[in-house]
PATIZA-259078 format. One record per residue (C-alpha): x, y, z; residue number from 1. Coordinates in Angstrom, 1 decimal. Layout:
<recs>
{{X Y Z} NUM}
...
</recs>
This chain:
<recs>
{{0.2 0.0 0.0} 1}
{{1.2 3.5 -0.6} 2}
{{0.3 6.2 0.6} 3}
{{0.4 9.8 -0.9} 4}
{{0.8 13.5 1.6} 5}
{{-0.2 16.7 -0.3} 6}
{{2.5 19.0 1.2} 7}
{{4.0 22.5 -0.3} 8}
{{6.4 22.8 -2.2} 9}
{{8.4 24.4 0.2} 10}
{{8.0 21.6 2.4} 11}
{{9.2 19.0 -0.3} 12}
{{12.2 20.5 -1.0} 13}
{{13.0 20.6 2.3} 14}
{{12.6 16.8 3.5} 15}
{{14.3 16.3 0.0} 16}
{{17.6 18.1 0.7} 17}
{{17.5 17.2 4.5} 18}
{{16.4 13.1 3.5} 19}
{{17.1 12.7 -0.3} 20}
{{16.7 9.3 -0.6} 21}
{{15.9 8.0 2.4} 22}
{{12.8 9.7 2.9} 23}
{{10.4 6.9 2.1} 24}
{{11.9 5.8 6.0} 25}
{{12.9 9.0 7.8} 26}
{{8.3 9.3 6.8} 27}
{{7.5 5.8 7.9} 28}
{{9.6 6.4 11.8} 29}
{{8.2 10.2 12.0} 30}
{{4.5 8.0 11.8} 31}
{{5.7 5.0 14.1} 32}
{{6.5 7.1 16.9} 33}
{{4.3 9.2 16.8} 34}
{{1.9 6.9 16.5} 35}
{{3.6 5.6 19.9} 36}
{{4.3 8.3 22.0} 37}
{{0.3 9.5 20.9} 38}
{{-0.9 5.1 22.3} 39}
{{-2.3 4.6 19.0} 40}
{{0.3 1.5 18.2} 41}
{{2.3 -0.7 20.9} 42}
{{6.1 -0.9 21.1} 43}
{{5.5 -4.5 19.4} 44}
{{3.7 -2.8 16.6} 45}
{{6.4 -0.5 16.2} 46}
{{8.7 -3.2 16.1} 47}
{{7.5 -4.1 13.7} 48}
{{6.7 -2.3 11.4} 49}
{{9.8 -0.8 11.1} 50}
{{11.3 -4.5 11.2} 51}
{{13.4 -4.4 14.9} 52}
{{14.2 -7.7 15.4} 53}
{{12.7 -7.5 19.2} 54}
{{10.9 -5.2 21.3} 55}
{{14.5 -4.1 23.3} 56}
{{15.6 -3.2 19.6} 57}
{{12.5 -1.2 19.4} 58}
{{13.3 0.5 22.8} 59}
{{16.6 1.4 21.9} 60}
{{16.4 2.7 19.3} 61}
{{13.4 4.8 20.5} 62}
{{15.8 5.8 23.2} 63}
{{18.7 7.0 20.7} 64}
{{15.4 9.5 19.9} 65}
{{15.1 10.8 23.3} 66}
{{11.7 9.4 23.1} 67}
{{10.4 8.4 26.6} 68}
{{9.0 4.3 27.0} 69}
{{5.0 4.4 27.8} 70}
{{5.1 3.0 31.2} 71}
{{2.7 4.7 34.1} 72}
{{3.4 4.6 37.4} 73}
{{0.1 2.3 37.3} 74}
{{2.1 0.1 35.4} 75}
{{5.3 -0.1 37.3} 76}
{{2.7 -1.0 40.4} 77}
{{0.7 -3.8 38.5} 78}
{{4.3 -5.0 38.5} 79}
{{5.6 -4.7 41.9} 80}
{{1.9 -7.1 42.3} 81}
{{2.9 -9.6 39.7} 82}
{{6.3 -9.6 40.9} 83}
{{5.2 -9.7 44.3} 84}
{{2.3 -12.7 43.6} 85}
{{5.3 -14.1 41.5} 86}
{{8.0 -14.1 44.9} 87}
{{5.3 -15.6 47.6} 88}
{{4.1 -18.5 45.2} 89}
{{7.9 -19.5 45.0} 90}
{{8.0 -19.4 48.8} 91}
</recs>
């Protein structure tokens, strides 16, 4: 599938100057980052879309670009509860 963006000529020229033949990849990356930031794409989906073998690779890629992990305080608390249950089960 192909997506067409309607851009002013000056924007197209600036983007082509900046990224040349990589413009399609840069557009995909920008949309993937924004989708992840907005919570519309999971880390797993972002990894899949960008061709990363693991979510750890995608996480590292996002970190290299200054994108914070979508991990809330509630996520942390839930993980702590889960870990507590796992530790209790082992005892």
